[in-house]
Each structure stands twice: as C-alpha cells, then as structure tokens.
C-alpha positions, 0 to 999 in steps of 0.5 A, spaced: 512 604 460 517 606 465 521 599 464 526 601 469 521 603 474 518 597 474 524 593 474 526 597 480 519 595 484 520 588 482 527 588 485 524 591 491 518 586 492 523 580 490 527 582 497 521 581 501 521 573 499 528 572 500 529 567 506 532 572 511 530 568 517 537 566 518 539 574 519 533 574 525 536 575 532 537 569 535 533 572 541 527 573 537 526 565 535 526 558 537 533 557 536 536 562 541 539 557 545 543 554 539 550 555 539 550 554 531 545 556 526 540 550 525 540 546 518 535 547 513 531 541 515 530 540 523 526 534 527 520 537 531 518 532 537 511 533 540 510 529 547 503 528 548 502 525 555 498 519 556 492 522 560 491 527 555 489 521 550 483 518 553 479 519 547 484 514 544 482 509 549 475 510 548 475 510 540 481 505 538 478 499 535 477 502 528 483 503 523 481 510 521 482 516 521 489 517 521 493 522 526 497 528 523 501 533 526 499 541 525 504 547 525 499 553 527 502 560 526 497 565 529 501 571 526 497 571 519 490 574 521 487 567 520 492 562 523 496 558 518 496 551 519 501 546 516 499 539 516 504 534 516 502 527 515 509 523 515 509 522 522 513 517 526 510 515 533 512 511 539 510 510 546 515 512 552 519 518 554 524 522 550 530 524 555 537 527 553 543 523 552 547 523 558 554 527 556 551 529 549 550 536 546 543 536 544 542 528 543 535 525 545 533 518 546 527 514 546 526 510 552 520 506 550 514 504 554 513 496 555 506 495 553 504 502 550 498 506 553 493 501 554 497 498 560 503 504 562 499 510 563 506 513 565 508 513 557 508 519 553 506 519 545 512 521 542 511 524 535 516 526 530 517 529 524 521 533 519 520 541 518 523 546 514 527 550 520 524 557 517 517 555 519 519 554 526 521 562 527 514 565 528 512 568 534 507 564 538 507 557 534 504 551 536 504 544 535 498 539 535 496 532 534 490 532 530 485 527 527 486 527 519 480 532 517 475 528 513 468 529 512 467 522 516 472 524 521 469 531 522 462 528 523 464 523 528 468 527 532 467 534 532 463 534 538 468 531 542 475 534 539 472 541 536 472 543 529 480 542 528 479 535 531 485 536 536 487 531 541 493 535 544 497 541 542 503 545 546 507 552 544 513 550 540 517 554 546 514 549 551 520 544 552 516 540 556 512 538 550 516 540 544 523 539 542 526 542 536 532 537 534 538 536 529 536 529 528 530 524 530 531 521 536 531 513 536 532 508 542 539 508 541 545 513 542 545 515 534 539 519 532 536 519 525 539 524 520 535 528 515 535 524 508 537 529 503 536 529 496 543 528 492 543 530 485 544 523 481 550 523 476 549 525 469 547 519 465 552 518 459 546 519 454 540 523 457 536 522 451 533 527 447 528 531 451 521 532 448 514 535 450 508 531 452 501 534 451 496 530 455 488 531 454 482 530 458 475 531 457 469 533 462 466 526 461 472 522 463 472 526 470 479 526 473 482 521 468 487 522 462 485 519 456 490 522 450 497 523 450 501 527 444 509 527 444 513 530 438 520 528 437 525 532 433 529 529 428 536 531 427 540 528 421 539 531 414 537 524 411 532 524 416 529 531 415 529 529 407 525 522 409 520 527 413 520 531 407 518 526 402 512 524 407 515 518 411 512 517 418 515 511 421 512 506 425 512 504 432 512 498 436 511 497 444 517 495 448 514 496 455 507 498 459 509 505 458 514 505 452 514 505 445 520 505 440 519 509 434 523 506 428 524 512 422 528 512 416 535 509 419 534 511 426 530 508 432 527 513 438 525 510 445 519 514 447 516 514 454 509 516 457 507 517 464 501 512 463 500 505 460 499 505 453 497 500 447 501 500 441 494 498 437 491 505 439 497 509 437 498 514 430 504 517 427 504 524 423 509 527 420 511 535 420 516 536 415 516 544 416 518 543 424 522 537 422 518 533 428 514 526 428 508 527 432 505 520 436 498 520 439 496 515 443 491 513 448 491 511 456 490 504 456 483 502 459 485 495 458 490 492 463 493 486 459 499 482 460 499 480 453 497 486 449 500 492 454 507 490 454 507 488 461 511 482 464 508 475 465 509 476 473 504 481 476 509 481 482 516 481 480 522 480 485 528 485 484 534 482 484 540 486 486 544 486 492 538 483 495 531 480 493 526 485 494 519 486 492 518 491 486 510 493 487 508 491 494 511 495 500 515 492 506 512 491 512 515 491 519 511 486 523 514 487 530 512 494 529 504 493 527 499 493 532 495 487 533 487 487 532 483 483 537 478 479 533 474 477 539 471 483 539 467 482 532 461 486 534 466 492 533 469 489 526 464 491 521 469 495 517 474 489 514 468 487 510 468 494 506 475 495 506 476 488 503 471 489 498 474 496 496 480 492 493 476 492 486 476 497 481 470 499 477 472 494 472 473 489 476 466 489 480 463 489 473 467 482 472 465 480 478 458 481 477 458 478 470 462 473 470 463 466 473 470 465 476 471 459 471 470 464 465 474 469 467 480 470 462 488 470 465 487 478 464 482 478 469 485 473 474 486 479 479 479 479 481 479 471 483 485 473 487 482 479 491 476 475 492 480 469 495 484 475 499 477 477 502 475 470 504 482 469 508 481 476 512 474 475 513 473 468 515 479 468 519 476 474 523 469 470 523 465 475 519 462 469 514 464 463 518 469 460 522 473 463 525 478 459 522 486 460 523 488 455 517 487 455 510 488 451 504 489 453 497 486 448 492 487 447 485 481 444 482 485 439 478 491 438 482 489 438 490 492 442 495 498 447 493 499 451 499 497 451 507 496 458 510 497 458 518 494 465 521 497 467 527 494 474 527 491 480 524 495 487 524 494 494 522 499 496 517 498 504 519 503 506 514 499 503 508 492 504 511 490 497 510 491 490 514 496 485 514 495 477 516 501 474 519 501 467 517 506 462 515 505 458 509 507 451 507 507 448 501 502 442 499 507 437 497 507 430 497 513 429 501 510 433 506 504 428 506 505 425 513 506 432 516 500 434 514 496 428 516 499 429 523 496 436 523 489 434 520 489 428 525 490 434 530 482 436 530 484 443 528 478 446 523 481 448 517 478 451 510 479 450 503 480 456 498 478 454 491 482 457 486 482 456 478 488 454 474 490 462 472 489 464 479 494 458 481 499 462 477 498 468 480 499 466 487 505 462 485 508 469 483 505 473 489 507 468 495 514 470 494 513 477 494 509 476 501 515 473 504 520 478 501 516 484 504 517 482 511 523 478 511 528 479 517 533 474 515 539 473 510 538 468 504 543 463 504 549 462 499 545 455 497 539 459 496 534 456 490 533 463 488 541 464 486 542 457 484 536 457 479 536 464 477 528 464 478 523 468 482 518 464 483 522 457 483 516 455 479 508 456 477 506 449 477 501 447 483 506 441 485 512 446 485 514 450 491 515 457 489 519 460 495 526 458 497 527 454 503 532 460 506 526 462 511 524 455 514 522 456 521 526 463 522 522 467 527 518 461 529 521 460 536 517 465 539 512 463 544 506 465 540 508 460 535 508 454 540 501 451 538 501 443 539 497 442 533 502 446 529 509 443 531 509 438 526 509 443 520 513 449 523 520 446 520 517 447 513 514 453 514 516 460 512 513 467 515 509 472 510 505 478 510 499 477 506 494 484 505 489 486 500 491 488 493 488 495 491 486 498 484 489 505 483 485 511 480 490 513 475 489 507 471 482 506 472 476 508 475 476 505 483 470 508 486 465 510 480 458 508 478 459 500 479 462 502 487 456 506 488 451 501 485 454 496 490 453 501 496 446 502 495 444 494 495 442 493 502 446 487 505 442 482 509 447 483 515 453 487 516 457 481 517 456 478 510 461 478 505 459 480 497 454 476 494 458 470 491 457 463 491 460 459 497 462 453 492 465 457 486 465 464 488 461 466 482 454 470 481 447 468 479 446 473 474 439 476 473 437 472 480 439 472 487 443 466 490 439 461 494 441 461 501 442 455 506 435 453 509 439 451 516 443 457 517 441 462 512 448 464 511 451 460 506 449 462 498 449 458 492 448 459 485 446 452 483 443 446 487 449 442 484 454 447 488 450 447 494 451 439 494 458 439 493 459 444 498 455 441 503 459 434 503 466 437 502 465 443 508 459 446 510 455 440 513 461 440 519 460 448 520 453 449 519 449 452 525 441 452 525 438 459 527 
C-alpha cells in the first residue's frame, strides 16, 4: 500500500470541503453589494404579500399544519431543500431605517391580514451565510410536510405544499441582513454560543453504553457505565472483590460508595436504584454499574422532588419545566364557530401517555395513588378547555376547583382561548382567585350576578398538584415585577402552601394587566382586585420516558364516539369509568354520563338539572 499516495489524494479531497465561499468573487453571489464580508450567521427575511395568502383565509381555523421556510438550491441535480422550522413572523411592512446602513424595521399592521390587506407576512430566520451564495437560490414559505398535510393540501399547493416563494436576489420579497429586524431601531443580533468557563472540578469522564431491544420499539431500557478507580488503596480493594454500593440522589443520578471514595454518576434518563447492579473488574480497575430506565415515574421512589412544577429562584422567579407564553402575541380562537372546533377534543386527550390511559380506564378517580395524580390533573384541564368552548356542556367562562372535603379552593375566570404557536398547543387566558373565607362577600356578589359557573371536583392529591401548578401558570406569563415585600421572598417558599385554604401564589400580581377593556365585565368587577392573570395549557407526556402514542392510544382511536363533540367516556360526577360496562346516559339530553345511579343523583341536584336540555 502506497501510504504517501493515499495521504496525498486524501489531502486533495479534504480541500474540496474547506469553506471557501468567502474567497468567491463578491460579484458572483448574493453579498455582492455588501461593503464588508458577511458574518457567519445572517438573517433571511421573506416578505409574502397578503394577496398571495388567500389560502390561509380559507383554511385558518385549525392550528395545524405549521409554517416553515425552505431554502431551495437548484444546482445539485435534484434541488436541495433546507427546511427551517424556527421562524418568526409578523404582519406589516419591512422598511429601511432612515439614515442607517442596512438596518430595517418592521412597521406592524394594525389588525393582521384579515382586516388589513396591505400588510405583508414578514418571516425571518437565521441561516449560515455560506448556504446563500448558490446561484438561483429560492426562499419559500411552506406548510410543514406531514402525511396529513400532504393529503389535505397537496391538490391546492402542490407536492411541496408551497404558499409563496421568491428568488433570493429579489429584494422586493427577500432581504439578507446582519440582524433580525424588529419594531424599533435596534435589530436583534444572532445569538452565538460562548464556551462556558471550565468548572473547578469537571469530574471524571466515563462512557455510558445504552441498549435497546426490538420488542421495546424506540425506547431505551438498559444503561451501563464503567467508573475507573485511581488510588492504590481502591485498586487493592477492587482486587479483593469489593463492589461498593449505590444510593439514588436524584431522578437520573446515583452515588457510588466504594472503599473510602464516593463517585457521582449521572445518566441521561431517569433510573431507579432498586433496578441497579454493581460488578467489579479488577483487571481493568473499573466498577461497572448496570441500571434500567425507569418505566414507573414515581415521586417517592425515583428521586424526584415533591413539587412536579418547581419555580426556580435566582435573580427572578421562573418556572422550570413549563415554557413561557407571551399572551399579547398569541392569536385568539373564535369559540363561536364550534362546528369547526372538533380538534380540541383530540388535542386534550393526547395529554395522556399509554400508562396514563390505562390508569384512566382501569381506576376510579378516588382510587388513584399520589404517583398517578397527573391523570386527574389532565382530566381537569380537559374539562376546563372543552367546557369553556362548549363541546360537552356550556359554554362556561367561570370554573371553581372544589376539594370534596373542604369546598372551593380556586376560582378560574376565563377571558379567552389562544393558540400557542411555538408550543403547538392552546392556552386558556384566565384570572385565578383563591377560594378563601375572607373573600366570601366578594364571591357572593359574583354568584348573585347570575353568571353561570361550573364546579370541577378534585381529590386531595390533586389539590396539592394544583397548588404547585398554579404558581407556574402565573409565572410563565408574568409581565410585572415581584414587590420587595413579596410573600415568596419573605417565606422562602413557592408555593406558599398546599392546604386547600392556603393561597399558593403571592399577591404581587393582583389586578396587574386587568385594566384593559376586555376585562370590564360588570359581573367580574368585584373579584378583579384580588385576581392574578395566568396561562393554563394542557400537560403532555414525553416519548423518551414512556410510550405516548402506543397500543392504548390506538385502541382508544378505534372506539367510535357517539358525537365528535363529546369528551372521553368518563362519569360526569366523579370522572371515573364503569369497568366492564358502558356508562349510563341522561335520558333527557343523552349527553351526561354516569357510572352509577348515586353519581347521577348527586350531579343532578348540584349542577346538571340547571343545564340539562332535552333533545
């Protein structure tokens, strides 16, 4: 073998892949008018005229499919398409800032494309500059390609589901800028990753081997890690057959206690110490830890904190595992067009993982363990969303969360339902009011106003979950600052308490943001001074922890519903299921369902007789 020849040919091949786009003649690419070489990351702005988007006006009720932008390079034989899903959009005009060099601003349209046909849809995204130098490059606005989108829209939009496209060199529709244009004179700069400072003790690197089996599908089941011991005393102990012991210190973290040393081992997925084994390898001076990915998400056994929805307390308060929502930017859903709002039923039912679906079908709400409380919470969230729209009964704007032993512990006044475009879900925009005794006169005044409201019954474990969840729903949309005398700061606790009679949130947000005209409802006037705005949305399972759309979900899809507007088949009194037999229906309206005669009588006296409409 001629190594010199091979290395030489390899070097020639390597040269072909060097990023030499900067050496191209500027006259040959899209940056020919730039006075300076462009940075590595630039902003691409696509301006789609309003009249080109008539398709959106005709098909605008459902929250799917998503929009994406494509960069289409025609110089690769078959056109090469690069899809960008992280896109920002605004309605208006993108115009140059007077007196600046290459800075553009967005003059937003007053009411979007429905009322202002002169506005463009302005889409912007970040791209590597080297992607943009190809001759004949096109930029397009498309629907995200999915089998469902292709089936529904291929006839109108073509195989690529293109709504609008333009040549990258067409400055009437495409701009290449250093910064992303905004509504003020300061463009947004590209975020660049900066290497973090090295930790004082970076720890000992180790290799984790992950194994899956065909029968498990895409899920990972087993993980192995080998820890290398260093000191002579540890090596001697290893030679004697000492294995060491493990203890769980976090959902994904074990501590290995060996001889006089302790090693912290972090896995990429949750584990249980009870499913862990330790083996000593004296020849390689290594300790092997084998563990299983936990399929039982337990707050007791899995090392999880008691709070499912913790609030981080650093320079400010922020939810840890619930994303933020900018309510002023989210489009409002018109719930008056209920014939077009069938999708929220499927959307809210998709909250359940397969494990939770089985729990929902097989256990009465009162029989579920604390580890299964999220099933109850998700069922209550489905009730809030569906009954606000009026898919099951209603529509209802006011809900009272009720503890079966202590009475009301929270009132929720809903202003609207919005699309969370970034999260791919919906958000209820309510104000929440504690159900405390000191507010009895205020609540009495509201109840006497005659506005209909609905009770959502909860169990003791679910009350605690709601007490943790409500502060997170408030913090995710907070636009105000916490006051110096904030109860969170003075007590050092979030939530402030989990007992039914304790308000879990601070008072800093009372009435903040509730002076707009949409909140000027006479029936709500008395409660606004004590209310805090929140953003309530469904909670979804994650596929890397447990099966989400598996056999249990497919089984539910095969069950033909009586009506497209009906929620999952649960008792309207206790949220339970009648195992082995169908639920009984109300003889008058044929909608309400009950697992027993007792539940039917209780629900009739408390609520249903006021809303039941014969068919």
